[in-house]
C-alpha positions in Angstrom: 259.4 -121.3 -22.1 262.2 -121.5 -19.4 262.5 -117.5 -19.6 259.0 -117.0 -19.0 259.2 -119.3 -16.1 262.2 -117.1 -14.6 260.3 -114.0 -15.0 257.3 -115.7 -13.0 259.7 -116.8 -10.3 261.1 -113.1 -10.1 257.7 -111.6 -9.9 256.6 -114.0 -7.3 259.8 -113.3 -5.2 259.3 -109.5 -5.4 255.4 -109.8 -4.5 255.7 -112.4 -1.9 252.5 -111.3 0.0 250.6 -111.6 -3.2 252.4 -114.9 -4.0 251.4 -116.4 -0.6 247.9 -115.2 -0.8 247.2 -116.9 -4.4 249.1 -119.9 -3.1 246.9 -120.2 -0.1 243.7 -119.5 -2.0 244.5 -122.2 -4.4 245.5 -124.7 -1.8 242.2 -123.8 0.0 240.2 -124.2 -3.3 241.9 -127.8 -3.7 241.1 -128.7 0.0 237.3 -128.0 -0.6 237.7 -130.4 -3.4 239.1 -133.1 -1.3 236.2 -132.7 1.1 234.0 -133.4 -2.1 235.4 -136.6 -2.5 233.1 -139.8 -2.0 235.5 -142.8 -1.6 234.0 -146.2 -2.8 236.0 -148.8 -0.9 234.4 -151.9 -2.5 236.6 -154.7 -3.5 234.3 -155.1 -6.5 235.4 -152.0 -8.3 238.1 -154.0 -9.7 235.7 -155.7 -12.1 235.5 -154.3 -15.6 232.6 -152.1 -16.7 231.4 -154.1 -19.7 228.2 -156.1 -20.7 229.8 -159.3 -19.6 230.1 -158.2 -16.2 226.9 -155.9 -15.9 224.6 -158.9 -14.5 227.3 -159.9 -12.1 227.6 -156.1 -10.7 223.9 -156.0 -10.6 223.7 -159.3 -8.7 226.3 -158.3 -6.4 224.9 -154.6 -5.5 221.4 -156.4 -5.1 219.6 -155.3 -1.9 218.7 -159.1 -1.3 222.4 -160.0 -1.1 224.4 -157.0 -0.3 222.0 -156.2 2.8 221.6 -159.4 4.4 223.2 -160.1 7.7 223.4 -163.7 9.3 224.0 -164.5 13.2 225.0 -167.9 14.2 224.1 -169.1 17.7 225.5 -172.4 19.0 223.0 -174.7 20.6 222.9 -178.3 22.0 221.4 -180.5 19.3 219.4 -182.4 22.0 218.0 -179.0 23.4 214.3 -178.4 23.1 212.8 -176.0 20.5 211.4 -173.7 23.6 214.9 -173.7 25.1 216.4 -172.8 21.8 213.8 -170.1 21.2 214.5 -168.6 24.5 218.2 -168.3 23.9 217.5 -166.7 20.6 215.4 -164.0 22.1 218.3 -163.2 24.5 220.6 -163.2 21.7 218.1 -160.9 19.9 218.0 -158.3 22.5 221.7 -158.2 22.8 222.0 -157.6 18.9 219.4 -155.0 19.1 221.3 -153.1 21.9 224.7 -153.3 20.1 223.4 -152.6 16.6 222.2 -149.0 17.4 219.5 -148.8 14.9 221.6 -150.0 12.0 219.6 -153.3 11.4 216.0 -154.0 10.6 213.8 -156.2 12.5 215.6 -159.4 13.4 213.9 -162.8 12.4 214.7 -165.8 14.7 211.4 -167.7 13.5 209.4 -167.4 10.4 206.2 -169.2 10.0 205.1 -170.4 6.5 208.7 -170.1 5.1 208.3 -173.4 3.3 205.5 -171.9 1.4 207.3 -168.6 0.5 209.9 -170.8 -0.9 207.6 -172.7 -2.9 205.7 -169.5 -4.1 209.0 -168.2 -5.3 209.9 -171.3 -7.3 206.5 -171.7 -8.5 206.1 -167.9 -9.7 209.5 -168.1 -11.4 209.1 -171.6 -12.9 209.0 -170.7 -16.6 212.2 -168.9 -16.1 214.2 -171.7 -14.2 213.6 -174.6 -16.6 215.8 -175.3 -19.7 214.5 -176.3 -23.3 214.8 -180.1 -22.3 212.2 -179.7 -19.8 209.7 -178.5 -22.3 209.9 -181.8 -23.9 208.8 -183.3 -20.8 205.8 -181.0 -20.6 204.7 -182.0 -24.2 204.4 -185.5 -22.8 202.3 -184.3 -19.6 199.7 -182.4 -21.9 199.0 -185.5 -24.0 195.2 -187.0 -23.7 196.3 -190.3 -21.8 198.8 -188.4 -19.5 196.1 -185.9 -18.6 193.8 -189.0 -17.7 196.3 -190.4 -15.3 196.8 -186.9 -13.7 193.4 -186.6 -13.0 193.0 -190.0 -11.4 196.0 -189.3 -9.3 194.7 -185.9 -8.1 191.4 -187.4 -7.3 193.2 -190.2 -5.1 195.4 -187.5 -3.6 192.4 -185.2 -2.5 190.6 -188.2 -1.0 193.6 -189.1 1.0 194.2 -187.8 4.7 196.8 -185.4 3.4 194.6 -183.9 0.9 193.5 -180.8 2.9 197.4 -180.0 3.0 198.3 -180.5 -0.5 195.1 -179.1 -1.8 196.7 -175.7 -2.8 199.7 -177.2 -4.5 197.5 -179.6 -6.4 195.2 -176.7 -7.8 198.2 -174.9 -8.8 199.4 -177.7 -11.0 197.0 -180.4 -11.4 199.0 -182.0 -14.3 202.1 -182.4 -12.2 204.0 -180.3 -14.7 206.3 -179.1 -12.1 206.8 -182.2 -9.8 209.9 -183.3 -11.7 211.4 -179.6 -11.3 210.8 -179.8 -7.4 212.0 -183.4 -7.0 215.3 -182.4 -8.7 215.4 -179.3 -6.8 214.8 -181.2 -3.4 217.8 -183.5 -4.6 220.3 -180.7 -5.5 219.7 -179.3 -1.8 219.6 -182.6 0.0 223.3 -181.6 1.1 222.6 -178.3 2.0 224.1 -176.8 5.3 220.9 -175.3 6.5 217.7 -177.1 7.6 214.4 -175.4 8.2 212.2 -177.0 11.2 209.0 -175.2 12.2 210.3 -171.9 10.9 213.5 -172.1 12.5 216.7 -172.0 10.5 219.3 -174.6 11.9 222.7 -176.0 10.6 222.7 -179.4 9.1 224.0 -181.0 12.3 221.3 -178.8 14.3 224.4 -177.5 16.5 223.6 -173.8 15.5 220.7 -171.8 14.7 220.6 -168.8 12.4 219.1 -165.3 13.0 218.9 -163.0 9.9 218.2 -159.4 8.9 218.9 -156.6 6.8 221.1 -153.5 7.1 219.0 -150.3 7.0 221.8 -148.2 5.4 224.4 -150.0 3.3 227.1 -147.0 3.6 230.6 -147.8 4.4 230.8 -145.4 7.2 227.7 -146.8 9.0 228.8 -150.4 8.3 232.0 -149.8 9.8 230.4 -148.6 13.1 228.1 -151.6 12.9 231.0 -153.9 12.3 232.9 -152.6 15.4 229.7 -153.1 17.5 228.9 -156.4 16.5 232.5 -157.3 17.2 232.2 -156.0 20.7 228.9 -158.1 21.1 230.7 -161.2 19.7 233.5 -160.9 22.5 231.0 -159.9 25.3 228.5 -162.6 24.6 231.1 -165.6 24.0 232.8 -164.6 27.2 229.5 -165.0 29.3 228.0 -167.7 27.2 230.7 -170.3 26.4 228.2 -173.0 25.4 226.1 -170.8 23.2 228.7 -168.8 21.2 227.5 -166.1 18.7 229.0 -165.3 15.4 227.9 -163.1 12.5 228.7 -162.8 8.6 227.3 -160.9 5.7 228.5 -159.2 2.6 229.0 -155.9 4.4 231.5 -157.8 6.7 233.7 -158.3 3.6 233.5 -154.7 2.5 234.3 -153.3 5.9 237.2 -155.8 6.5 238.6 -155.1 3.0 238.3 -151.3 3.7 240.0 -151.5 7.0 242.8 -153.5 5.5 243.3 -151.1 2.7 243.4 -148.1 5.0 246.0 -150.0 7.2 248.1 -151.0 4.3 248.1 -147.6 2.9 249.1 -145.9 6.1 251.8 -148.4 6.5 253.1 -148.0 3.0 253.1 -144.2 3.0 254.5 -144.1 6.5 257.4 -146.2 5.6 258.0 -144.5 2.3 258.1 -140.9 3.9 260.5 -142.2 6.8 262.7 -143.9 4.2 262.8 -140.9 2.1 263.5 -138.4 4.9 266.2 -140.7 6.3 267.8 -141.2 2.9 267.7 -137.3 2.2 269.2 -136.4 5.4 272.0 -138.9 5.1 272.8 -137.7 1.7 272.5 -133.6 2.0 273.3 -133.4 5.9 270.6 -130.9 6.2 267.2 -131.1 7.8 265.3 -128.6 5.5 266.2 -130.0 2.3 264.2 -133.4 2.9 261.3 -131.0 3.8 261.7 -128.9 0.6 262.2 -132.3 -1.3 258.6 -133.6 -0.2 256.7 -130.3 -1.2 256.4 -131.3 -4.8 254.9 -134.6 -3.7 252.6 -133.0 -1.0 251.2 -130.4 -3.4 250.8 -133.0 -6.2 248.8 -135.3 -4.1 246.5 -132.3 -3.1 246.3 -131.1 -6.5 245.0 -134.5 -7.7 242.6 -135.3 -5.0 241.3 -131.4 -5.1 240.8 -131.6 -8.9 239.1 -135.1 -8.6 236.7 -133.7 -5.9 235.2 -131.3 -8.6 235.5 -133.6 -11.8 235.2 -137.0 -10.6 234.1 -137.0 -7.0 233.2 -140.9 -6.9 236.5 -142.6 -6.6 237.8 -146.0 -5.8 239.6 -146.3 -2.5 241.7 -149.0 -4.0 243.0 -146.8 -6.5 244.1 -144.1 -4.0 245.9 -146.8 -1.9 248.1 -147.7 -4.7 249.1 -143.9 -5.3 252.1 -144.5 -3.0 254.1 -145.9 -5.9 254.0 -142.4 -7.2 256.4 -141.0 -4.5 259.4 -142.4 -6.4 258.4 -140.9 -9.7 257.3 -137.4 -8.3 260.5 -137.5 -6.2 262.7 -137.8 -9.4 261.5 -134.1 -10.1 262.9 -132.9 -6.7 266.1 -134.9 -7.5 266.4 -133.5 -10.9 265.9 -129.8 -9.5 268.3 -130.0 -6.7 270.9 -132.0 -8.5 271.0 -129.2 -10.9 270.9 -126.5 -8.2 273.8 -128.0 -6.6 275.7 -127.9 -9.9 274.8 -124.4 -10.9 274.4 -122.7 -7.6 271.8 -120.7 -9.5 267.9 -121.0 -9.5 267.6 -119.3 -12.7 270.4 -121.4 -14.3 268.5 -124.6 -12.8 265.2 -123.6 -14.4 266.9 -123.0 -17.7 268.6 -126.4 -17.6 265.8 -128.4 -16.5 262.5 -127.1 -18.0 262.5 -128.9 -21.3 263.7 -132.3 -19.9 261.2 -132.2 -16.9 258.4 -131.3 -19.1 258.9 -133.5 -21.9 259.8 -136.5 -19.6 256.9 -135.7 -17.4 254.6 -135.3 -20.4 255.4 -139.0 -21.4 254.9 -140.2 -18.0 251.6 -138.6 -17.4 250.2 -139.6 -20.9 251.2 -143.2 -19.9 249.1 -143.2 -16.9 246.4 -141.0 -18.6 246.1 -144.1 -20.9 244.4 -146.1 -18.0 241.6 -143.9 -17.9 240.5 -145.9 -21.1 240.3 -149.1 -19.4 237.2 -151.0 -18.5 238.1 -151.2 -14.8 237.0 -148.6 -12.4 240.0 -148.8 -10.3 242.4 -148.4 -13.2 240.3 -145.4 -14.5 240.6 -143.7 -11.1 244.3 -144.6 -10.6 245.1 -143.3 -14.1 243.2 -139.8 -13.4 244.8 -139.7 -9.9 248.4 -140.4 -11.3 248.3 -138.1 -14.1 247.0 -135.0 -12.1 249.4 -135.8 -9.4 252.4 -135.9 -11.6 251.1 -132.7 -13.5 250.9 -130.8 -10.2 254.2 -131.8 -8.9 255.9 -130.9 -12.1 254.3 -127.5 -12.2 255.1 -127.0 -8.4 258.7 -127.9 -9.0 259.1 -125.3 -11.8 256.9 -122.5 -10.8 256.5 -122.5 -7.0 259.3 -124.3 -5.4 261.9 -121.7 -6.8 260.0 -118.9 -5.4 259.7 -120.6 -2.0 263.4 -121.3 -2.0 264.2 -117.7 -2.7 261.8 -116.5 -0.1 263.3 -118.7 2.6 266.9 -117.7 1.6 267.7 -121.2 0.8 271.6 -122.0 0.2 272.5 -125.4 -0.7 275.6 -126.5 1.2 276.4 -130.1 1.3 278.7 -130.5 4.6 280.1 -134.0 3.6 281.9 -134.6 0.3 280.5 -137.5 -1.2 282.5 -140.3 -2.9 281.4 -142.1 -6.1 280.3 -145.2 -4.0 278.1 -143.0 -1.9 276.5 -141.6 -4.9 276.2 -145.4 -6.2 274.4 -146.3 -2.8 272.2 -143.2 -3.2 271.1 -144.1 -6.8 270.1 -147.7 -5.5 268.2 -146.3 -2.5 266.4 -143.9 -4.9 265.4 -146.7 -7.2 264.4 -148.8 -4.1 262.0 -146.1 -3.0 260.3 -146.2 -6.3 259.5 -149.9 -5.6 258.1 -149.1 -2.2 
């Protein structure tokens, strides 16, 4: 196997133009694959994919929950309704200006909302009661109970409120659902929201809610909407100290999580790369060696993302963010290669020495990460695929491509400062520290 690789290296070194053309074409192919990726930055991707979580996933992704956006406007609890509506209309105009077509029509007052709530519970009443409730229904349909219910209906219809409760009585003349609605009202007695004349107030009436739906629930659009609404909040609150505005919704959680993941990923990768370059420069005293060290890492990442773009374009952003831990593992390939190169002073001899241990050791690591692809969690599946591809690409690059590049660039390993045993121990410690970053 090692002899075949040495022959490939000699062929690539002799036909440098062909080598770089093929390498460039392959990297271009991988780059196109990267652009095919559709990164899912939802935090709910950590949930397992099985029957137990299927209903929860459907509920989370439901448009009735995921697309809702609420705006909270502070008001004076003694303020008149007309004054509140005027303030809400001003807030509505500002929201429409900043949302730039990302939001559906804003609702500040909705007539007959109580009737809509009643219709929802009445329509779904059979699905909302338990087996114990049916025992009460049996008593309701007995002859004496029916007689009492009809008499009660007659009295209520003749009362002054009869015209208002006519619809509800006709829907349920035997009062079968009355106990259900009484229990429902008791459960919601401590709700933080109250409805008055179609306006949604907080419990203490110091805030009013405006609500709407997101037109496009895509992460990129939501990031733009989030930034615009944040600007709205800052500008509005500066001008309206007594009527401050705030917003919340499921999209806000997704966007803030996405931004935090990006920030943490960039920070982690930046710190890792700087630490690696600094340590390698201190150890080898040459500027170009750290750059050559990072080539397998860069190619491994490109290889993984490119292949995933073709075979598995929908990928969790959280799985890619955790890919920084692979830096230490992939760097072991470079350490292995350059350590033997410093000892043998021959690329051919280095390839003969490291081919079997690098491939066998790399294969066990790759298979260990590939086992994650059989997990129930999406994020673990994506990370397992990304890690196994990145390690495979880095190993192949180290054996087949890196030696050719070193030959073509007339690389000569010269360590300017003789290192003591203590320095080597320190270097080994730092290498292990990189794997933990």
